[in-house]
Each structure stands twice: as structure tokens, then as C-alpha cells.
C-alpha positions as a Markdown table, in Angstrom:
| # | Residue | x | y | z |
|---|---|---|---|---|
| 1 | Met | 36.8 | -31.7 | 118.7 |
| 2 | Ser | 38.0 | -28.2 | 119.3 |
| 3 | Pro | 36.1 | -25.0 | 118.7 |
| 4 | Glu | 36.9 | -23.2 | 115.4 |
| 5 | Ser | 38.9 | -20.0 | 115.6 |
| 6 | Val | 37.5 | -16.8 | 114.0 |
| 7 | Ala | 39.3 | -13.6 | 113.1 |
| 8 | Pro | 38.3 | -10.5 | 115.0 |
| 9 | Glu | 36.4 | -9.0 | 112.0 |
| 10 | Lys | 34.4 | -12.2 | 111.5 |
| 11 | Ala | 33.7 | -12.3 | 115.2 |
| 12 | Lys | 32.4 | -8.7 | 115.2 |
| 13 | Thr | 30.0 | -9.7 | 112.4 |
| 14 | Leu | 28.8 | -12.8 | 114.3 |
| 15 | Ile | 28.3 | -10.7 | 117.4 |
| 16 | Glu | 26.3 | -8.2 | 115.4 |
| 17 | His | 24.1 | -11.1 | 114.3 |
| 18 | Gly | 23.5 | -12.4 | 117.9 |
| 19 | Ala | 26.5 | -14.4 | 119.0 |
| 20 | Leu | 27.5 | -13.9 | 122.6 |
| 21 | Leu | 31.1 | -12.9 | 123.4 |
| 22 | Ile | 32.5 | -14.5 | 126.5 |
| 23 | Asp | 35.6 | -13.1 | 128.2 |
| 24 | Ile | 37.3 | -15.9 | 130.1 |
| 25 | Arg | 40.0 | -13.7 | 131.7 |
| 26 | Asp | 40.0 | -12.9 | 135.4 |
| 27 | Thr | 37.5 | -10.3 | 136.5 |
| 28 | Ser | 40.2 | -7.7 | 137.2 |
| 29 | Glu | 41.5 | -8.0 | 133.6 |
| 30 | Tyr | 37.9 | -7.6 | 132.3 |
| 31 | Leu | 37.3 | -4.5 | 134.5 |
| 32 | Arg | 40.5 | -2.8 | 133.3 |
| 33 | Glu | 39.8 | -3.5 | 129.6 |
| 34 | His | 37.2 | -5.4 | 127.6 |
| 35 | Ile | 35.4 | -5.7 | 124.3 |
| 36 | Pro | 32.0 | -3.8 | 124.4 |
| 37 | Gly | 29.2 | -6.2 | 125.0 |
| 38 | Ala | 31.5 | -9.1 | 126.2 |
| 39 | Arg | 30.3 | -11.0 | 129.2 |
| 40 | Ser | 32.8 | -11.7 | 131.9 |
| 41 | Phe | 32.8 | -15.4 | 132.7 |
| 42 | Pro | 36.3 | -16.3 | 134.2 |
| 43 | Leu | 38.0 | -19.5 | 133.3 |
| 44 | Thr | 38.0 | -20.4 | 137.0 |
| 45 | Asp | 34.2 | -20.4 | 136.9 |
| 46 | Ile | 34.2 | -22.6 | 133.8 |
| 47 | Gln | 36.6 | -25.0 | 135.4 |
| 48 | Ala | 34.4 | -25.1 | 138.5 |
| 49 | Gly | 31.6 | -26.4 | 136.3 |
| 50 | Lys | 29.5 | -23.3 | 136.2 |
| 51 | Thr | 27.3 | -22.9 | 133.2 |
| 52 | Ile | 26.8 | -19.9 | 130.9 |
| 53 | Glu | 23.3 | -18.6 | 130.9 |
| 54 | Asn | 22.2 | -18.7 | 127.3 |
| 55 | Pro | 18.5 | -19.5 | 127.2 |
| 56 | Glu | 18.2 | -18.3 | 123.6 |
| 57 | Gly | 20.8 | -20.8 | 122.5 |
| 58 | Arg | 23.0 | -18.2 | 120.8 |
| 59 | Pro | 26.4 | -19.1 | 119.5 |
| 60 | Leu | 29.3 | -18.4 | 121.8 |
| 61 | Ile | 32.6 | -16.8 | 121.0 |
| 62 | Phe | 35.2 | -17.2 | 123.8 |
| 63 | His | 38.3 | -15.0 | 124.2 |
| 64 | Cys | 41.2 | -14.2 | 126.5 |
| 65 | Leu | 44.1 | -11.8 | 126.2 |
| 66 | Ser | 46.1 | -13.4 | 123.4 |
| 67 | Gly | 44.3 | -16.7 | 122.6 |
| 68 | Gly | 46.5 | -19.0 | 124.8 |
| 69 | Arg | 44.1 | -19.6 | 127.6 |
| 70 | Thr | 41.2 | -20.3 | 125.2 |
| 71 | Ala | 43.3 | -22.7 | 123.1 |
| 72 | Gln | 44.6 | -24.6 | 126.2 |
| 73 | Asn | 41.1 | -24.9 | 127.6 |
| 74 | Ala | 39.2 | -25.6 | 124.4 |
| 75 | Arg | 37.5 | -28.8 | 125.8 |
| 76 | Ser | 36.3 | -27.0 | 129.0 |
| 77 | Leu | 34.9 | -24.2 | 126.9 |
| 78 | Met | 33.1 | -26.6 | 124.6 |
| 79 | Ala | 31.6 | -28.3 | 127.6 |
| 80 | Ala | 30.5 | -24.9 | 129.1 |
| 81 | Ala | 28.9 | -23.9 | 125.8 |
| 82 | Gly | 26.7 | -27.0 | 125.8 |
| 83 | Pro | 24.9 | -27.8 | 122.6 |
| 84 | Val | 25.3 | -24.4 | 121.0 |
| 85 | Pro | 28.1 | -23.6 | 118.5 |
| 86 | Ala | 31.3 | -22.4 | 120.2 |
| 87 | Leu | 34.1 | -20.5 | 118.6 |
| 88 | Ile | 37.3 | -18.9 | 119.8 |
| 89 | Leu | 38.4 | -15.4 | 119.0 |
| 90 | Ala | 41.8 | -15.9 | 117.3 |
| 91 | Gly | 44.5 | -13.8 | 119.1 |
| 92 | Gly | 42.1 | -12.7 | 121.8 |
| 93 | Ile | 41.5 | -9.1 | 122.8 |
| 94 | Asn | 45.0 | -8.2 | 121.6 |
| 95 | Ala | 44.1 | -9.3 | 118.0 |
| 96 | Trp | 40.8 | -7.4 | 118.4 |
| 97 | Lys | 42.7 | -4.2 | 119.2 |
| 98 | Arg | 45.2 | -4.8 | 116.3 |
| 99 | Ala | 42.2 | -4.9 | 114.0 |
| 100 | Ser | 41.3 | -1.4 | 115.3 |
| 101 | Leu | 38.1 | -2.7 | 116.8 |
| 102 | Pro | 36.7 | -0.9 | 119.9 |
| 103 | Val | 37.5 | -1.7 | 123.6 |
| 104 | Val | 36.2 | -0.3 | 126.8 |
| 105 | Glu | 39.1 | 0.8 | 129.1 |
| 106 | Asp | 39.1 | 1.8 | 132.7 |
| 107 | Lys | 42.7 | 2.7 | 133.6 |
| 108 | Lys | 41.5 | 3.5 | 137.2 |
| 109 | Gln | 41.2 | -0.2 | 137.7 |
| 110 | Pro | 44.4 | -1.8 | 139.2 |
| 111 | Leu | 46.6 | -3.9 | 137.0 |
| 112 | Pro | 45.8 | -7.6 | 137.0 |
| 113 | Ile | 47.2 | -9.3 | 140.1 |
| 114 | Met | 49.6 | -11.5 | 138.2 |
| 115 | Arg | 51.1 | -8.4 | 136.4 |
| 116 | Gln | 51.5 | -6.9 | 139.9 |
| 117 | Val | 53.3 | -10.0 | 141.1 |
| 118 | Gln | 55.6 | -9.9 | 138.1 |
| 119 | Ile | 56.4 | -6.3 | 138.7 |
| 120 | Val | 57.1 | -6.8 | 142.4 |
| 121 | Ala | 59.1 | -10.0 | 142.0 |
| 122 | Gly | 61.1 | -8.5 | 139.2 |
| 123 | Thr | 61.9 | -5.5 | 141.2 |
| 124 | Leu | 62.9 | -7.6 | 144.3 |
| 125 | Ile | 65.2 | -9.8 | 142.2 |
| 126 | Leu | 66.8 | -6.9 | 140.4 |
| 127 | Thr | 67.3 | -5.0 | 143.6 |
| 128 | Gly | 68.8 | -8.1 | 145.3 |
| 129 | Val | 71.3 | -8.6 | 142.5 |
| 130 | Val | 72.3 | -5.0 | 142.2 |
| 131 | Leu | 72.7 | -4.6 | 146.0 |
| 132 | Gly | 74.4 | -8.0 | 146.2 |
| 133 | Tyr | 77.1 | -6.9 | 143.8 |
| 134 | Ser | 77.4 | -3.3 | 145.0 |
| 135 | Ile | 76.9 | -3.4 | 148.8 |
| 136 | Asp | 77.0 | -6.8 | 150.4 |
| 137 | Ser | 76.8 | -10.3 | 148.9 |
| 138 | Arg | 74.3 | -11.4 | 151.6 |
| 139 | Leu | 71.8 | -9.2 | 149.7 |
| 140 | Phe | 71.7 | -11.8 | 147.0 |
| 141 | Leu | 69.4 | -13.7 | 149.4 |
| 142 | Leu | 66.7 | -11.2 | 148.5 |
| 143 | Ala | 66.8 | -12.5 | 144.9 |
| 144 | Gly | 67.0 | -16.1 | 146.1 |
| 145 | Phe | 64.1 | -15.7 | 148.5 |
| 146 | Thr | 61.9 | -14.2 | 145.8 |
| 147 | Gly | 62.9 | -16.9 | 143.3 |
| 148 | Ala | 62.0 | -19.6 | 145.9 |
| 149 | Gly | 58.6 | -17.9 | 146.5 |
| 150 | Leu | 57.9 | -18.0 | 142.8 |
| 151 | Leu | 59.0 | -21.6 | 142.6 |
| 152 | Phe | 56.7 | -22.5 | 145.5 |
| 153 | Ala | 53.8 | -20.6 | 143.8 |
| 154 | Gly | 54.3 | -22.5 | 140.6 |
| 155 | Val | 54.4 | -25.9 | 142.2 |
| 156 | Ser | 51.7 | -25.4 | 144.8 |
| 157 | Gly | 49.3 | -23.0 | 143.0 |
| 158 | Ile | 49.5 | -20.8 | 146.1 |
| 159 | Cys | 51.1 | -17.4 | 145.5 |
| 160 | Gly | 51.8 | -15.6 | 148.8 |
| 161 | Met | 52.8 | -12.4 | 147.0 |
| 162 | Ala | 49.5 | -12.3 | 145.1 |
| 163 | Asn | 47.6 | -12.9 | 148.3 |
| 164 | Leu | 49.5 | -10.1 | 150.0 |
| 165 | Leu | 49.0 | -7.7 | 147.0 |
| 166 | Leu | 45.2 | -8.4 | 147.0 |
| 167 | Lys | 45.1 | -6.9 | 150.5 |
| 168 | Met | 46.7 | -3.6 | 149.3 |
| 169 | Pro | 44.4 | -0.6 | 149.3 |
| 170 | Trp | 44.6 | -0.1 | 145.5 |
| 171 | Asn | 43.2 | -3.6 | 145.0 |
| 172 | Arg | 40.6 | -3.6 | 147.8 |
| 173 | Met | 38.8 | -0.5 | 146.7 |
| 174 | His | 37.9 | -1.9 | 143.3 |
| 175 | Gln | 36.4 | -5.2 | 144.5 |
């Protein structure tokens, strides 16, 4: 059985009546933007078997960015919720914002690491293609090397570019 989805307005009412809002996005995503009162409890912690502290037995509402991660991991979320009612915020924080409900933003926080990877990889691939056509065809190797790195990351679960970006000063000062 999967958790029921609730619209943002209904979720807000439930939260006002004691439900706990659990943000399953990565900590960096949470720090950059989150719903007021939401608890950060990353999906990786849930998948590692960590339990959500909820001694009062309050209902839980899980959310992510757009609803995809919560839908894909509904069983894990139900298990993490234990015996209390568990719901999913339909459309995630994006739907919450579309409903003109408040969010806490800290634009000083770095972009989530996977967005940084997408920006860098996209830039390297585009640069390799443009330079390959305009300067020397050997520069297409830059695009090929970047694509091979992305393929390896997808297959192995190890992203060298993300690991490198995590060491950059703008990411280290916020940890």
C-alpha cells in the first residue's frame, strides 16, 4: 500500500493541526530552500534504515522537489513512518510554491551538487563541440570524455565530478 497524496493546501492544514512535514531532499537542497517547519531527513538516511523521531506519533507528510522521489520511494517512506499515518505532498515543494505558500530561502547556500554537475558537464560538452567544429576536431574528445564520465557515474553510482565539486571552496564553507 502506498501513502496517499495530499495537495499543498490540505497539507498546510494538516501541518497546522500537528502533522510533521519531512523533507527527503539532500541537505544542500534543504538549506538552500525549504518549507517553514519542515524537518530535513534525506532519502539516503531513510534508505540506510534510520528512523524518524516522532515520539508523539504525529502523522507524517513527506515531500521532495517535484514529487518524483517520494513516489518512487513510497515503500521506504511508509517503513520509515512506522505505525503512524504517512502522506505525500503532491508535487513537492514546487507545488507548494505554485500554491503561493511560504518557503524559506537562503540564496547564499550553494546550488545542489547535482545541479552543479549538470552545469559543469553541460558546459564541458558544449565547449568541446563548439571548439571541435571551429578549431580542431580533436577537441571533440572533451565532450566524449565528459559523456564517458557521466555514463560511468550512472552505472557505478560514483560521480567523480560531484566528488571534485564538493571540494570546491563554495561548497566546503557551507558544510
